[in-house]
C-alpha positions in Angstrom: 109.6 77.5 110.6 106.1 77.5 109.1 106.3 80.5 106.8 102.6 80.1 105.9 101.8 81.1 109.5 103.1 84.7 108.9 100.2 87.2 108.8 99.7 90.9 109.0 98.0 91.0 112.4 98.8 87.9 114.4 95.4 87.7 116.2 95.3 83.9 116.6 98.7 83.8 118.2 97.9 86.8 120.4 94.7 85.0 121.6 96.7 81.9 122.5 99.0 84.0 124.7 96.2 85.8 126.5 93.7 82.9 126.3 93.3 82.4 130.1 92.6 86.0 130.8 90.4 86.6 127.8 88.3 83.4 128.3 87.7 84.4 131.9 86.6 87.9 131.0 84.3 86.7 128.2 82.7 83.9 130.2 82.1 86.3 133.1 79.9 88.4 130.8 78.2 85.4 129.3 77.4 83.9 132.7 75.7 87.1 133.8 74.2 87.7 130.3 74.7 91.5 130.7 75.5 92.0 127.0 74.4 95.6 126.7 75.9 98.3 128.9 77.3 95.8 131.4 79.7 97.0 134.1 82.7 96.1 131.9 81.8 99.0 129.6 82.0 101.6 132.3 85.2 99.9 133.7 86.9 99.9 130.4 86.0 103.6 129.8 87.5 104.5 133.1 90.7 102.5 132.4 91.2 104.1 129.0 90.5 107.5 130.5 93.3 106.9 133.0 95.6 105.6 130.3 95.0 108.6 128.0 94.9 111.2 130.8 91.6 112.7 129.7 88.4 113.7 131.6 86.0 111.6 129.6 85.9 108.5 127.4 82.6 107.6 125.7 82.7 104.1 124.1 80.7 103.5 121.0 80.1 100.8 118.3 83.0 101.6 115.9 85.5 104.2 114.8 83.3 105.6 112.1 80.5 106.2 114.6 83.0 107.9 116.9 83.8 110.4 114.1 80.2 111.0 113.3 79.3 111.5 117.0 82.2 113.9 117.4 81.0 116.0 114.4 77.4 115.9 115.6 78.3 117.2 119.0 79.7 120.5 117.7 76.4 121.9 116.4 77.7 122.3 112.9 75.4 123.5 110.0 74.9 121.8 106.6 77.6 123.1 104.2 80.2 123.7 106.9 83.6 122.6 105.8 85.9 120.1 107.5 89.6 120.0 106.4 91.1 116.5 106.5 93.7 114.3 104.8 93.5 113.2 101.1 95.6 110.1 102.0 93.5 108.1 104.5 90.7 105.6 105.0 87.3 106.9 103.9 85.7 107.2 107.3 86.5 110.9 108.3 85.3 112.2 104.9 82.3 109.8 104.8 81.1 111.0 108.2 81.2 114.5 106.9 79.0 113.7 103.9 76.5 111.7 106.1 75.9 114.9 108.1 75.7 117.3 105.2 79.1 118.7 105.8 81.7 119.3 103.1 85.1 117.5 103.4 88.0 119.5 102.0 91.1 117.5 101.3 94.7 118.6 102.1 97.7 116.9 100.7 100.0 115.0 103.0 103.7 115.1 104.0 105.9 113.0 101.8 107.9 111.5 104.7 105.3 111.0 107.5 102.1 110.3 105.4 100.2 112.7 107.7 98.4 115.9 106.7 100.8 118.6 105.5 100.1 121.5 107.8 101.7 123.9 105.3 98.9 123.1 102.9 96.0 123.7 105.3 95.8 127.5 105.7 95.1 128.2 102.0 92.1 125.8 102.2 90.5 127.7 105.1 87.4 129.7 104.2 84.7 131.4 106.3 82.8 128.1 106.1 85.7 126.1 107.6 84.7 124.9 111.1 86.8 121.8 111.8 90.4 120.5 111.3 90.3 116.7 111.2 93.8 115.3 111.1 94.3 111.6 110.7 97.2 110.1 112.8 98.2 107.6 110.1 100.0 104.3 110.5 100.9 104.8 114.2 102.2 108.4 114.6 100.6 111.7 115.3 100.3 114.5 112.8 102.0 117.8 113.7 99.5 118.8 116.4 101.5 121.9 117.4 101.0 123.4 113.9 97.4 122.2 113.8 96.5 123.7 117.1 98.2 127.0 116.1 96.0 127.2 113.0 92.9 126.2 115.0 93.5 129.0 117.5 94.2 131.5 114.8 91.0 130.8 113.0 88.7 129.7 115.8 88.4 126.1 114.6 87.5 122.8 116.4 90.0 120.0 116.1 88.9 116.4 115.9 91.7 113.9 115.9 91.2 110.6 114.1 93.4 108.4 116.3 92.1 105.0 115.0 95.6 103.9 114.0 97.7 105.5 116.6 96.3 104.8 120.1 99.3 104.9 122.4 101.4 107.3 120.3 102.5 110.6 121.7 103.4 114.1 120.5 105.5 116.7 122.2 103.6 120.0 122.5 104.3 122.9 124.9 107.4 120.9 126.0 105.1 118.0 127.2 104.5 114.6 125.8 100.8 114.2 125.2 98.9 111.1 124.0 97.6 111.5 120.5 93.9 112.1 120.4 94.0 114.1 123.6 95.3 117.4 122.2 92.4 118.7 120.1 88.8 119.2 121.0 87.8 115.5 120.6 89.8 112.3 119.9 88.2 109.4 118.1 89.5 105.8 117.9 88.6 102.4 116.6 89.1 99.0 118.2 88.9 97.1 114.9 91.0 93.9 115.0 93.9 95.4 113.2 94.4 98.4 115.6 97.0 98.8 118.3 94.3 98.1 120.9 91.9 95.6 119.2 88.8 93.9 120.2 87.3 90.7 118.6 84.9 92.6 116.3 83.9 96.3 116.0 84.3 98.9 118.7 85.2 102.6 119.1 85.4 105.5 121.4 85.4 109.3 121.7 87.5 111.1 124.3 87.6 114.8 125.3 88.5 117.1 128.2 85.4 119.2 127.5 82.6 118.1 129.9 79.8 119.7 127.8 80.9 118.0 124.7 81.3 114.7 126.5 77.8 114.9 127.8 76.5 115.8 124.3 78.3 112.8 122.7 76.9 110.5 125.5 73.4 111.6 124.8 73.7 111.4 121.0 75.0 107.8 121.2 71.9 106.8 123.0 69.3 108.0 120.5 69.5 111.5 121.8 68.0 110.5 125.1 68.9 111.2 128.7 65.7 109.4 130.1 64.5 106.2 128.5 61.8 106.8 125.9 62.3 110.6 126.1 64.1 112.2 123.2 65.1 115.8 122.9 67.2 115.5 119.7 68.1 113.2 116.9 70.9 110.8 117.9 72.1 107.4 116.8 72.3 103.9 118.5 76.0 103.4 119.0 77.3 101.4 122.0 80.3 99.2 122.7 79.2 95.6 123.4 79.9 94.4 127.0 81.8 91.4 125.6 84.1 93.6 123.6 84.7 95.9 126.6 85.7 92.9 128.7 88.2 91.9 126.0 89.6 95.4 125.7 90.1 95.7 129.4 92.4 92.7 129.3 94.3 93.9 126.3 94.7 97.5 127.5 97.0 96.2 130.2 99.4 94.9 127.5 99.1 97.8 125.1 102.4 99.4 125.9 104.1 96.0 125.6 102.5 95.4 122.2 103.7 98.8 121.1 107.3 98.2 122.3 107.3 95.0 120.2 106.1 96.8 117.1 108.8 99.4 117.6 111.5 96.7 118.0 110.3 95.0 114.7 110.3 98.3 112.9 113.8 99.1 114.1 115.0 95.7 112.6 113.3 96.5 109.3 114.8 100.0 109.3 118.3 98.7 109.8 117.8 96.1 107.1 116.2 98.2 104.4 117.9 101.6 104.9 120.6 100.7 102.4 118.3 99.5 99.6 118.1 102.5 97.2 114.5 101.7 95.9 113.1 101.5 99.4 112.3 104.5 101.6 111.7 103.5 105.2 109.1 105.3 107.3 110.2 108.5 109.0 109.4 109.4 112.6 108.5 113.1 112.8 110.4 115.3 115.4 108.5 115.3 118.6 106.5 112.2 117.7 106.4 108.7 119.2 105.7 106.2 116.4 103.8 103.1 117.4 103.9 101.4 114.0 100.3 100.3 113.7 101.5 99.7 110.1 105.1 99.5 109.0 104.8 101.2 105.6 107.6 101.6 103.1 107.7 103.5 99.9 108.9 101.4 96.9 110.4 103.6 94.2 110.9 103.2 90.4 107.6 101.5 89.8 108.6 98.3 91.6 105.9 98.2 94.3 103.5 95.8 92.6 106.2 93.4 91.5 107.7 93.4 95.0 104.2 92.7 96.5 103.7 89.8 94.0 107.2 88.4 94.8 106.5 88.4 98.5 103.1 86.7 98.0 104.9 83.8 96.2 107.1 83.5 99.3 104.1 83.5 101.6 104.9 86.9 103.0 101.7 89.0 103.3 101.7 92.7 102.5 99.0 95.4 102.1 98.5 98.6 100.1 97.1 101.4 102.3 95.7 103.2 100.2 95.4 102.5 96.5 93.5 105.7 95.7 93.4 109.1 97.4 90.1 110.3 98.7 89.8 113.4 96.4 89.8 111.0 93.4 87.0 108.8 94.8 83.7 109.1 92.9 81.7 109.8 96.0 83.7 112.9 96.7 84.2 114.0 93.1 80.4 114.3 92.6 80.1 116.2 95.9 82.9 118.7 95.4 83.6 121.7 93.1 87.2 122.1 94.3 90.2 121.3 92.1 92.7 119.7 94.4 96.5 119.8 94.2 97.3 116.6 96.1 100.2 115.3 94.0 102.0 113.7 97.0 98.9 111.7 98.0 98.5 110.5 94.4 102.1 109.4 94.2 102.1 107.6 97.5 99.1 105.5 96.3 101.4 104.0 93.7 104.4 103.5 96.1 103.3 102.5 99.6 103.5 98.9 100.8 102.8 97.8 104.4 104.7 94.8 105.8 103.8 92.5 108.7 104.5 94.1 112.1 102.5 91.8 114.2 103.5 91.6 117.9 103.5 87.9 117.6 106.1 87.6 114.8 109.0 85.4 115.7 112.7 86.3 115.0 112.7 83.6 112.4 109.7 85.1 110.6 111.1 88.6 110.8 114.4 87.5 109.4 112.6 85.6 106.6 110.7 88.7 105.7 113.9 90.8 105.6 115.8 88.2 103.5 112.8 87.9 101.1 112.9 91.6 100.4 116.6 91.7 100.1 116.5 88.7 97.6 114.0 90.6 95.4 116.7 93.3 94.9 
């Protein structure tokens, strides 16, 4: 076994497996030279629409643009507040600041890493207009509780589904795909995601036809007719090449997810009895897709375990080393004193392990034995 071939994502190996289909798709675009808004973009949007069971999918350039477009489509005013997670990638809160909105950070649940719905209500003010949960590491936040709050206070819900495409959440006794429950879902096709292209890409999806039309216009410089502009938009489109790649890979998404779950189950069995390791928890009603397999390492041993694994050529990542409410860009734009102690603690404990769909049994066993040998 070549232990040096273990990586977090496994993109080179995945390409080799799908090479024939991917090469054909990419070469087809190149032969026609329809690089912008080629037919593959519309085809992929329709295919993803069918997969998610939504009325509209609007592809765009990346996941951050998807969040910005979603917020822009809701006719919010400067100073309006958006409640989101303190333990997350920066994009949701960054999109708020770019539009003159105020991100308000809620702490997260110790077990699932997702926004703690019991902490949201006390943060709601007359300026609150949007709840923006982040479905972290491959599973949905508690969308039943979030939608109950949204209905009670008349709020929009934007779901950041960048890490959890393909996951589900049971609501009203029905399994619904994450990202399809709120007002708008947003996703990223960054190379590390469940459904990944060979560069940047993203999409918004919604069941609201008016919002879908608005997002579509905003993504095209605020234009419905070429060179005629009725409002300020942005230039955000999915490349035809990336759409062609995503169409191929979408067919295998559920297979990819099944492999991730199988690897996670092996890890869970192996690490459950190690006292200093807390394995990830699947929330009731949720279907975890393990975009990241993230453990909590107790008693201050996280960094030493990470270094030990590095010496054994086992990659690992820390998502995230600092909570958003402690980041300078948000400290200088906020007057709120946050109590996000869980998020702060998680930043010193979390460690994500390889869960690539292309890991071999030998590699999985090597990773497990490496961690066991540390203890």
